[in-house]
C-alpha positions in Angstrom: 99.1 45.9 -60.1 99.3 48.1 -63.3 99.3 51.7 -62.6 96.6 54.0 -64.5 98.0 57.1 -66.1 94.6 58.6 -66.9 92.4 57.0 -64.4 89.4 59.3 -65.1 89.9 59.5 -68.8 90.0 55.6 -68.8 86.6 55.1 -67.2 85.1 58.2 -69.4 86.2 56.5 -72.5 84.8 53.1 -71.5 81.4 55.0 -70.8 81.6 56.7 -74.3 82.3 53.4 -76.2 79.8 51.3 -77.5 81.0 48.1 -79.5 79.4 45.6 -81.2 79.7 42.0 -79.7 82.2 39.3 -80.9 83.2 35.7 -80.0 85.0 35.4 -76.6 86.8 33.1 -74.6 86.3 32.7 -70.9 88.5 33.6 -68.2 88.0 33.7 -64.4 89.1 36.1 -61.8 89.1 36.9 -57.9 88.1 40.5 -57.0 87.5 42.1 -53.9 83.8 42.2 -53.1 84.1 46.3 -52.8 85.3 46.1 -56.3 82.7 43.8 -57.3 79.8 46.0 -55.9 81.5 49.0 -57.7 81.7 47.4 -61.1 78.0 46.0 -60.8 76.7 49.5 -60.1 78.5 51.1 -62.9 77.6 48.4 -65.3 74.0 48.9 -64.3 74.0 52.3 -64.6 75.6 52.1 -68.2 73.3 49.4 -69.0 76.1 46.9 -70.2 77.4 43.7 -68.8 79.9 43.6 -66.0 82.2 41.3 -68.2 81.9 44.2 -70.9 82.6 46.7 -68.6 85.7 45.1 -67.2 87.0 44.3 -70.8 86.8 47.9 -71.8 88.5 49.1 -68.7 91.5 46.6 -69.6 91.3 47.7 -73.1 91.4 51.5 -72.5 94.0 51.1 -69.8 96.2 49.4 -72.4 96.5 46.2 -70.3 95.1 44.1 -73.2 94.9 45.0 -76.9 92.0 44.3 -79.4 93.0 41.5 -81.9 91.4 41.8 -85.1 90.8 38.5 -86.8 90.9 38.2 -90.5 88.2 36.1 -92.0 89.4 33.3 -94.7 
């Protein structure tokens, strides 16, 4: 499991972030029920989808990097 250097900063950055929608791929993961409930509660309060919340957390924590696609 990846350690988060700035745990509160990551969540704060996710909350502040408001990105436009883009084409996505599907990924299925299994998570603990308590984590699922927490993610659902936070996403509801932020009025964003749980998937978008997870994506932003992964991006802000540096686990994934956003790839910019060039149009032909």
